[in-house]
C-alpha positions as CSV (number, residue, x, y, z in Angstrom):
1,M,11.0,-4.0,12.9
2,N,7.7,-3.6,14.7
3,E,9.4,-1.7,17.6
4,K,11.1,0.7,15.2
5,R,7.9,1.1,13.1
6,I,9.5,-0.1,9.9
7,R,7.6,-1.9,7.2
8,L,9.5,-4.6,5.4
9,L,9.1,-5.1,1.6
10,A,11.1,-7.2,-0.8
11,I,11.6,-7.1,-4.6
12,G,13.4,-9.5,-6.9
13,D,13.1,-13.2,-7.7
14,L,11.8,-14.2,-4.3
15,D,10.9,-17.7,-5.6
16,S,14.7,-18.5,-5.8
17,L,15.0,-17.9,-2.0
18,R,13.8,-21.4,-1.0
19,N,15.8,-21.5,2.3
20,C,14.2,-18.4,3.8
21,Q,11.1,-17.7,1.7
22,A,8.6,-18.6,4.5
23,E,10.4,-16.5,7.1
24,L,10.6,-13.5,4.7
25,A,6.9,-13.8,3.9
26,E,6.0,-13.9,7.6
27,A,8.2,-10.8,8.3
28,I,6.6,-8.9,5.4
29,K,3.1,-9.9,6.6
30,D,3.8,-9.0,10.2
31,T,5.0,-5.5,9.3
32,S,2.5,-4.9,6.4
33,K,0.2,-2.6,8.4
34,I,2.9,-0.3,9.7
35,P,2.4,3.2,8.2
36,G,5.9,4.5,8.9
37,M,9.1,4.0,7.1
38,S,9.6,1.1,4.6
39,L,12.7,-1.0,4.1
40,V,12.8,-2.5,0.7
41,L,15.2,-5.5,0.3
42,A,16.4,-6.1,-3.3
43,L,17.0,-9.9,-3.1
44,S,18.1,-12.0,-6.0
45,Y,17.5,-8.9,-8.2
46,S,19.0,-7.7,-11.5
47,S,17.9,-6.0,-14.7
48,R,18.6,-9.3,-16.4
49,W,15.8,-10.8,-14.3
50,E,13.5,-7.8,-14.4
51,I,13.2,-7.5,-18.2
52,P,12.2,-11.1,-18.9
53,N,9.9,-11.0,-15.8
54,A,8.1,-7.9,-17.1
55,M,7.7,-9.6,-20.5
56,K,6.2,-12.7,-18.9
57,K,3.8,-10.6,-16.9
58,M,2.6,-8.9,-20.0
59,Q,2.2,-12.2,-21.9
60,R,0.1,-13.5,-19.0
61,S,-2.2,-10.5,-18.9
62,K,-3.3,-10.7,-22.5
63,A,-5.1,-7.4,-22.0
64,E,-3.2,-5.8,-24.9
65,Q,-1.6,-7.0,-28.0
66,F,2.1,-7.9,-27.3
67,H,4.5,-5.8,-29.2
68,L,7.7,-3.8,-28.6
69,K,6.1,-0.4,-27.9
70,T,3.8,-2.0,-25.3
71,M,6.7,-3.9,-23.7
72,L,8.7,-0.8,-23.3
73,R,5.8,1.2,-21.8
74,S,5.2,-1.6,-19.4
75,F,8.9,-1.9,-18.5
76,L,9.2,1.8,-17.8
77,I,6.1,1.8,-15.6
78,I,7.3,-1.3,-13.6
79,S,10.8,0.2,-13.2
80,Y,9.9,3.6,-11.8
Protein backbone atom coordinates (compact mmCIF):
# COMPACT_ATOMS: atom_id res chain seq x y z
CA MET A 1 0.00 0.00 0.00
CA ASN A 2 2.81 2.41 0.86
CA GLU A 3 4.59 1.90 -2.48
CA LYS A 4 1.38 2.59 -4.40
CA ARG A 5 0.53 5.63 -2.20
CA ILE A 6 -2.84 4.21 -1.10
CA ARG A 7 -4.27 4.90 2.34
CA LEU A 8 -6.22 2.03 3.90
CA LEU A 9 -9.46 2.65 5.81
CA ALA A 10 -12.12 0.26 7.12
CA ILE A 11 -15.77 0.61 8.08
CA GLY A 12 -18.15 -1.82 9.70
CA ASP A 13 -18.17 -3.88 12.87
CA LEU A 14 -14.40 -4.15 13.19
CA ASP A 15 -14.68 -5.52 16.74
CA SER A 16 -16.05 -8.74 15.28
CA LEU A 17 -12.81 -9.32 13.34
CA ARG A 18 -10.91 -10.82 16.25
CA ASN A 19 -8.54 -12.93 14.12
CA CYS A 20 -7.09 -10.04 12.14
CA GLN A 21 -7.99 -6.92 14.13
CA ALA A 22 -4.41 -6.13 15.18
CA GLU A 23 -3.01 -6.54 11.66
CA LEU A 24 -5.77 -4.38 10.19
CA ALA A 25 -5.21 -1.64 12.79
CA GLU A 26 -1.48 -1.70 12.06
CA ALA A 27 -2.02 -1.44 8.29
CA ILE A 28 -4.44 1.46 8.77
CA LYS A 29 -1.96 3.23 11.05
CA ASP A 30 0.97 2.62 8.69
CA THR A 31 -0.89 4.20 5.77
CA SER A 32 -2.74 6.93 7.69
CA LYS A 33 -0.52 9.82 6.58
CA ILE A 34 -0.62 9.01 2.87
CA PRO A 35 -2.39 11.90 1.10
CA GLY A 36 -3.17 9.97 -2.11
CA MET A 37 -5.97 7.61 -2.93
CA SER A 38 -7.94 5.82 -0.18
CA LEU A 39 -9.12 2.22 -0.22
CA VAL A 40 -12.08 1.73 2.12
CA LEU A 41 -12.83 -1.84 3.15
CA ALA A 42 -16.44 -2.51 4.21
CA LEU A 43 -15.87 -5.43 6.58
CA SER A 44 -18.61 -7.13 8.56
CA TYR A 45 -20.87 -4.31 7.42
CA SER A 46 -24.61 -4.10 6.77
CA SER A 47 -27.46 -1.66 7.24
CA ARG A 48 -28.77 -4.00 9.94
CA TRP A 49 -25.56 -3.22 11.84
CA GLU A 50 -25.37 0.48 10.95
CA ILE A 51 -28.82 1.56 12.23
CA PRO A 52 -28.49 0.11 15.77
CA ASN A 53 -24.88 1.30 15.91
CA ALA A 54 -25.93 4.87 15.03
CA MET A 55 -28.59 4.73 17.74
CA LYS A 56 -26.07 3.48 20.33
CA LYS A 57 -23.68 6.32 19.44
CA MET A 58 -26.48 8.85 19.90
CA GLN A 59 -27.49 7.39 23.25
CA ARG A 60 -23.89 7.61 24.43
CA SER A 61 -23.45 11.23 23.36
CA LYS A 62 -26.41 12.51 25.45
CA ALA A 63 -25.78 15.91 23.82
CA GLU A 64 -29.36 16.05 22.54
CA GLN A 65 -32.64 14.58 23.65
CA PHE A 66 -33.10 11.19 21.98
CA HIS A 67 -36.13 11.08 19.71
CA LEU A 68 -36.99 9.81 16.24
CA LYS A 69 -36.31 13.05 14.35
CA THR A 70 -32.84 13.35 15.91
CA MET A 71 -32.13 9.69 15.18
CA LEU A 72 -33.04 10.11 11.52
CA ARG A 73 -30.93 13.26 11.21
CA SER A 74 -27.97 11.47 12.78
CA PHE A 75 -28.40 8.40 10.58
CA LEU A 76 -28.50 10.46 7.40
CA ILE A 77 -25.35 12.36 8.41
CA ILE A 78 -23.51 9.13 9.28
CA SER A 79 -24.60 7.39 6.06
CA TYR A 80 -23.49 10.03 3.56
